[in-house]
N, C-alpha and C positions, 0 to 999 in steps of 0.2 A: 265411930261405930262401923261405918261401911268402908272406911278407908283402908285400902290395901295398895300400897304403892310399889309393890314388887314388880320388876320388869321381867317378863317371860321372854326367853331367847327361843325363837322358833327354829325348827330344823329345816334347813333349805332343801332337804331331800324330800320333804313332804308337800303335798298340795293342800293349801289351806283355803284357797279362794277359787270358787267356781262361778263363772258367768254362764248360766244355763241357757239352752236353746230357747228362743222366744223372748229373752231378756235384752234390754238395751241399757248400757251403762254409759254416762257421760261424765268425764272428769279424769283426774289423775289417780292411778292406783300405785301405792307403795306397799310392798310386801316383804317380810322377812322369810317367807317360805315360797312355794310354788304357786303359779296361777294357771288355770285351764279355762280357755274361753270357747264355749260352744255357741254363744249368742253374739251380741254385737257390742263393741267398745269404741267410743269416740273419746280419745284422750291418751295421755302418755302412761306408760307402764314402767316402773322401777322396781325390780324384783331381785332379791338375793338368791333365790332358787331358780327354778325353770319355768319358762313360759311356753305353754302348749296351746296352739290355735287349732282346734278341731276342725273336721271337714266342713261343718256348717257355721264355723266361727268367722267373723269378719272383724278387722281391726282398722280404724282410721286414726292414725297417730303421728305426731311429729317424731317421736323417739320411743323405741322399746329397749330397755337395758335389762339384761338378765344373765345368769350364769350360762344356761343352755336354752336355745330357742328351737322349737319344733313347729313348722308351719305345714298344716294340712289343709288349712282354709285360705282366706284372702287377707293380706296385709297391705295396706297402703301407708307407707312411711319408713323411716330409717330404723335399722335394727343393729344393736350393739351387743354381741354375745361374748362374754368374758371367756368362754370356752368354745362350745360347738354350736353351729347354726345348721339345721337340717331343713331342707324343703322336700317334702314328700312328693310322690308322683301326681297328687291332686292339689298341691299347694301352689299358691300364686303370691309373689312378693314384688311389689312396685315401690322400690325405694332403695337406698344405699345401705351397704352392710359393712360391718367391721366385726371380725371373728378370728379366733385363733385357728379353729378348724371349720371347714365348710363341706356340707354334703348336699348335692342337688341331684335329685332322682330324675330319670328319664320321664318326660311327660309334664313336669312341672313348668311354671312360668317364673322367670326372674328378669326384671327390667330395672337396671340401675348399675351402680358401680360397687365393686367389692374391694375391701382392704383387709389383707391378712395381717393381723397383729401377732407379734411374737409371743410365745408361751411365757414361761417363767424366766426371769432375768438369769438364773443360774444355768438354764439350758442354753440361752443365747451366748453367755460367757464361755461355756464349754465348747460350743461350736466354733466361736471366734478363736479361741486358743488352739483348737485342733487345725483350723484353716491356717493360722500363722505358723504353727509347727510344720505343716506340710509344705507351705510355700518356702520356709527357711531350708527345709531339707532338699527341695527342688532346686533352690538357688545355689546350693553347695555341691551339686552333682558335677562330675567331670565335664559333661557336655556344655554346661553353662560357663564353667571356668574357661573352656576352650574358646568359646564365643568371645568372651571378654578379652582373652589374650590376643585374638585376631584383630582387635580394634573395633569390633562391632559394639553397638550400644549395650551396656550392661542391663541384665534382667532386674527389674525393680519389684519389690515386695511392698505392698501397702498394708 
């Protein structure tokens, strides 16, 4: 009678979860869309969309994983952004980060290590092919041939 087993796919471009100012949430949040935090969260966040920590928001977490992460409040913990991580001028991040793109505004606080992950595999492959082609072109220039003919060590391309 009340059984409706249809799975609804959420749009990651929308915000479906709001932790409001004055609210405290303890536990893990998993969301297929975006999450906005204006209150306090103690726990991990795994989000298909974007995570926004507002100016009054605080997060105490081992790990935040999301498409884009915007920090205007305080985050204690590691952050992994599949695309862009932004720390606004009032944002504070105490933890390690991994992101494709990173933006840290003047006045913000970041204490930790950063790791820039590559974008799509096709973009990396294209850049690698271009670098190899440029190196091959460079190694075939007359100057490099002259150096090799003089008995100096040949130019290597990796």
